[in-house]
N, C-alpha and C positions, 0 to 999 in steps of 0.2 A: 710332563708339561701341562700347563694350564692354557685353555683356550681363552678364558676370561680370568683376569687377576686384578681385583680392586682392593686398594689399601687406603684406609683413612679418609674415605670420601665424605665431604660435607657440602651441602647444597642449601641455598636460601632462595625463596621466592620473595624478592624485595628485601625487607628487613626480617622476614619470618623464616626461622630455620625449619627445614622440612626433613633433612637427613643429617645426622651427625656421626662422624667417625665410623663409617660403614666399611667393613672389610669382608670380602667373600671371593670365592673362586669357583669355576666350573671347568671340569676336565673332559677330554675325549672319552666316549663310551659311557657317559654318565647322564642320567635323567634326573634333573634337579627341579623341585617346585619351590616357588616363592609365594608366601601367603602373608597376610597381615590385615589388621582391622581397617586401615586407612587406604582406600583405593588409590588416591593420588600419589602417595609415597612410593608405592610399588612401581607404578608406571614411570614416575619421575626417576627412580633408581635405574630402570631399564634405559631410559632416554639418556641419562648421564653416562651409563656404561657404553652406549653406542655412539656417543659423541654428538647427540642431537641437542643436549643441554650441556652447559659448562659448569662444572663444580667450583665452589669457592676454594676448596683445597682437596688434596688427595691425589693418588696416582691410579690411573686406569690403563691396564695393558691388555690389548687384544692380540693374541698370537698372530704374527704375519703369515705363518704357514700352518698347514694341518699336520697330522701325525706322519704323513708320507712325505712331508717336505714341499708339497705343492702350496700355492697361495690359498689362504683360508677363505672359504666362501661362507657368507652369513645369510640366513633366511630369516627375515624379521616380519612378524605379523602383528601390527599395532591393534589396539582395541577398536571395536566398531569399524572394522575394515569393510564390513559387508553392506555398505549403504548405497550400492548401485541402484539407481532408480529405474522405473519401468521403461524409460526411453533409452537405457544403455544398449547400444546396438550390437555388441559382441556376443558370440555364442560362448557357451561353456568351454568348448574345445579350444576356440581361439584365445580365450583369456588364459587358460592353463598353458597352452603352447607358448604364450608370450613369456612364461617363466624360463624357457630355454634360451631366450635372448640375453639373459644375464651373462652368458658365457661368451660375450663378444660376437654374437651371431646376427646382429642386425642386418637385415636385407639379404641374408644368405638363406638358402633353402634348408629346411629342417632335414636332418638325416634320419635313417632308420632308427638309430640309437635315440635320437631326440623323440621320435614318435613312440618308441618303446617306453621311455621315461614318462611321457605324458599319459599314456594308457595305464601304466602301472599306478601313477599318482591318482588318476581319477577312480580307478578300481579300488584303491586303498581307502578312499572315503565314500565308496558306494555311489559314485556319481557318473560312472561310465555310460550307463543307459540314458542319461539325460544330456549327453555331450552336445547334441544339436539344438538344445533349447537356448533361448536368449537369456542372458544373465539377469536382465531386469524382471523377468517373469518368475524368478525363483523365490521361495520363502527365505526368511532371514537365516534360518539354520542351514539351508542348502547353499546360500551365498557364502556363508562362513566356511562351509566344507570345500567349495571350489577355490576359495582364497588359500586354504591350506594345501589343496592339491597343487596349486600354482607354485607354492614354496617347495613342496616335495619334488615337483618336476625339475626345479632348478638344482636339485641334489646338493644342498649345502652341507658343510661340515658342522656348522653351529646353528641350531634353531633357537630363536628367541621369540617366544609366543606369549602375547598378552591376552589372557582370558580367551583362549582359542575355541572353547567349546560352547560359547554363548549360543543359545537357540537350538542346541542338539538335544535329542532325547537320551535317556540313560543308556540304551543299547549302543547308540552311535558314539557316545562318550567313551564307554568302556572299550569299544573297538578301536577308537582313536588312541587311547592310552596304551593299549596292547601294541599298536603300530609304533608308537613312540619308544616303547620299551624295546621292541625288536630293532628299531633303527639305531638305538644307542648300544644295546648289548651285542647285536650281531654285526652291525655295520660300523660301529665305532663312532657314531654321531654324538655330538654334545648337545644336550637339550636343557634350556632354561625356560620354565613356563610359569607365568603368573596364573594363579587359580584361587577360587574360594572353595573349591570342591574337594578339599583334601581328604575327606573320609573315603570317598569312592576310589581315590587314586593311590591309597597307601600301598596296595599290593604290587603296584607297577613301578613306583619311583625308587630311586636310590637314596636321595637325600632331600630333606625338607628344611628350607631356610625361612625363618619367620621374622617379619618386621614387627617390633612391639614398641609401645610408647613407654618411656620411663615414668615413674611416679612424679606428679606435680610439675612436669615440664612439657614443653612442646617437642623436645628431642625425640627422635626415634632411634632405637638401637637394634642390634641384630642378635638373634638367637639362632643357633643351628642345631638341627636334630638329624641324626643319621636314620 
């Protein structure tokens, strides 16, 4: 089964073509990266895939269920998510705990399992020791990491991550790629990640999809590398 299955997607901004005839898929247990010279086209493809933008033509199928037959849960991290300002009142722990509310838990007390997911998620991005700090006091890279922890805490089946390692140092990035590989290969998660850092990531990923521009045109077509 495919968690994402896109066929023949074409998208325009006004009169200008941005994507033409794009087809790709992402499966459970697979860590896929998406690269390409034009930043806008990659994010635009993700937003079309998730239904945030409407393509001119093509079909987009997101599986309604996961491999176990439960409703599919998606964790999406858009670019520049980490722009909480200094006045942002929440603590790191509170922000990451809010990721558990995706499961219809609004106004219900968090259970021991919820707290376990939150602790595991914060430890996975090395932010557990900073859990009582206010989000607004953190550096850009730290904010990015807690936003990722919030997604991990929600325990999605499909991760869609747009440049998630912005602001991280090399060690943190490699730890994060290792975590994604473990999530996909051991826990059957499906990961689609936009990145420009494809040299560092080669040993961790399963598949590399590259957006390229055709000669003498504005169209962008798709090349896939295993």
